[in-house]
N, C-alpha and C positions, 0 to 999 in steps of 0.2 A: 253190315251184319254179316256175322257170318250163322247161321238161324236158330235158336230154338224160341217160341210165345208159344209153350212149354211143351220142351224140346224139344227140336232137333240138333232156343230161346228157345229150343232151344228149345214137352214133357214128353210121353212116347205111350204107345197103345196097349191097354191089359185089355185082353181077352179074356170076361168072365161072363159068363152068361146069366143076366138077373134073375131069371126063372129056376134056374137051378139049384139045388143043394149045396151052400159049400157048407166042406164037412175042414175040421180045423184040426192041426198037428197039435193037440195039447191035450196036457193029461186034465186037466179040470176042466174039461168042456162038458164033461156030462153033469158036472155041479151047477153049470148055468140054468136060470130059469127059460122057458121056451119066448116067453117075453123079450129077454135079454138076449138070446140067441135071434130072434128075427128082428131085431134092431141091429146087432153087429151085422149080422147080413145084408141087411139094407146099406149101412153104411162100406160096407167092401163093393156091393154092385155099384153105388157110387163113385167111389174111389176109381173104380175100372172104367164108367164111364167118362169120368173126369181125364184121365191120364190119355184116355183114345181120343178125346175132341182136342187135347193139348195138344200131342202129337200131332195130328192134322192139322192145327190151321199153323202150330210150329215150322212145318215144312214148306210151309208158303218161302219164307226167308231161303231156304235153302234150294227152294226153286229160284228163286231171284239172284241168288251169290253164281248159280250155274248158269243160268243164262248172260249173265251179267259176266260171265267168265268167258263163254264163247263167244261172247261179243265186244270184248275189250272196253266193258262199261265198267268195271270192279274200280279200275285206279288206271290215270291219266300216265300215258306210255305204255299202256297195256295192250298189246294186238291181241286181235281175235283170233281163238285157236283155228277157227277153219273148219272144224269139224263141229257141228249141231249138237249140241248135250252129249256130248263126249264122258265129262265129269258124272253127269249123273241123269241127263232128264233122257237118255237115248237119240234115237235120229229121225223120229217116227213123227214129231211135232212140229207144228207150222211156225214160225215166227214173222212178225210184223213188227216196223218201227215207223215213227210218223216222222222223223226228220233224223238223216243221217247226218248232217253235217258239225264237223268236229268240233268239241266245246262249246255247243251253242246248245241251251237248256230252255226249259225241262224238255224230257222225251219219255212217249207214252211206248211202251212196248205190248203187244199182244201177242201171248203163247196161246194156240190153238191145238189140242191135244186130242180133238175130233171126238171119235167115238169110243176111244182106247188108246191109249200109247204106254206100252211099258217101259220105267226107265232102267238105268244097272242098278238100281238100289233094289229092282223088284215091286217097288209101285207102279199101279196102274192108274192113271191120270187120265181124266173125262173133262170136256167143254174146255172153258177158255179163264183163263189169268191175266188182267189186265195190270201193269204194272208203271207205275209214272213216275220218274228220279228225277230228283230238282238237281244234280250234279253226280258227277263218279260218285259209284256206292259207297267206295271206302272212305271217300271225304269228310272230314269236319264237319257236320251241319248239313248233310245230304237229309233231305227227307222222304223217305219214298211212300208211296201210297198204293196198296194193293187192294182191287175189286176182281168180284169172281161173278161170271156168267155161266150157268150150268155146269159147274166145277162138282168134282167127284172124284175121290181117291179109292180104291178098292170098292169102288159101286157106292161108297159112302157120300153122301151129297154134301157141299159144303156153300153156306153163305154166309154175307158179313162183309166186312170195312179193317183190315190191317193196316197199321201205319206205324213206320219204323224209322227212328229219328237216330241218324248217326253223334256220341256223343263223345268221342275220342278225343285224345289230348297226347301231345307228345308221342312215346310209341304204344300207348295203350290203345286197343280197339276195344270200342263198344259202343253199345246202341241200348235204344229203349224201344219197346215193342207196346202196342197197345189194339185189342181185337174190339169192335163193338159191335152190335147188332147181330152177333152170332147166333148163327141157327144149324144143328147137324142132326140129322137121324140116327140113331142107334138101334140095333134091333129093330124094334118095332115102336119106339118112343122117339118124339120130336124135343129137342132142347135146345134153349137159349143160352149162349155162352157168349163171355167176357174176359179178358184177362189183360194186366199190365206185368211186364218183365222187366229185367234189366239183364242184358246178356254180356261180359266180358270174354274177351279173347284170352285164354293163359297156355295156348301153346301154337307157335307156327309163325308170331308176328316179326321173325329175322328173315321171312320168305314170303313178302308183299305180293309176289306174282304167282305164289302157290298156292290155292287151297287146301288142297288133300292133305296137308299135315296138321291143318288150324283145329284146333279145339275150344270149347267156352264154357265158363261158366254161368249160370243163371240163377236167378232168384226173382220171388215176385207171387203174387196174388192170382186166383181166377175165380170165378163163379160160374156154375152149372146148374140152369130153371130148371128144372121138371115141369112136365106136363101139369096145369092146376098151380103151379106158382113156389112150390118147394125151391129152394136153394141149397146148392151145396159148396161150400167154401174150399177154395186150397188154397194151402201157404206152402212156401218150402220152408222146411227144416234144418237141410245144411244143404248148400249150393250144389246143383244140379250140374254135372259135367256128361258133355257129350263132342265126341270127335266129330267132325265134317262128314268124314267118309263113313262113320257108322250108322245105322238105321235107327239107335236105340241109346237112350240115356245109358251110361254106364256106369255114373257112381252119384250118391246123393239120397236125400231122404226129402218126402215131401207130407204133410197131413192134410187131409180130405174129410170133413165135417160134415155130416148129414144128421140132422135130427136132434143133435147134440149128442151124437156119438162120433167119435175120432178114430179115423182110421191113419195107420202109417205105410207108406208105401218106401218101399229099400229099392234101390236100385240095384244095388252091388258096389263092388270094391275099385271099379274103374275098368273090368274087362269088358270089350265088345261083345256081348253076345244078348239073346229076346228073355234073359231069365232076371225074375224082381221077385221080390215077397209083398204082402200086404200082412199088416195086425194090428189086432185091437187087444192092449194089455199082453198077455201071454200066450193070446191066439193068433195061429200064424199059419199064412196060408201061400204055396209057393203058384206063378203065376209064370205066364208066360207073355212075351210083349209082341204083340205082328207086327209087321212091317206096315 
């Protein structure tokens, strides 16, 4: 794959404090009832939490592709760069592979970010990511299993398992992703997380040995479970487009439903920046997508 299991396959992080009052750029907002505003605010907060969770779990495939690029494991005939993490992860993580025999599979890769390692994307990763690959990452049919050990991104703890299946055919690079048993703590709340996405490469297919020009389109669903059992559902409304070299989704829309109220996240028109909007009806809030 080339990531986002939503966003990077593949979703991006929205910073909205759930405890803060959300003001809407809307001429009709003063006409809404307090109950309506409260429900809308909850839906917007839920959208921000889901977007943050999906971005960080999606980042795991970017991590996989980056280490695969470093070690020559993305495609056969591709040599290692010799510079650990030069594309994304930085040079401060420790790498281990259980078997260096060429063309012998499966292989298990362990990335140890220690107490904190800052990547070229600005993300500070800590703990371990264990990646088992059944064959070259970009080969059709390859299955990638990712597990986490004390892993965090920017001090946000992540748990769970991510499985990536290469569904490519012909010249089309495509993969599915599935996150199960996800657990993530955002602000003071601990959420359950799961998702299933399909990611298709839309740019960079003509340069299979180069990852920096890759761009992907993702669609799918996800769920975020609040403490107490309330479930937020997430569904792509328009395909989410993300360049691998960009930290954020640049284009597309997704609907997030919380307690029968649906908020729409609009990631923009294709520019690589950290801005997005969240809307409910004619109520609109601009938000920043952090790294």
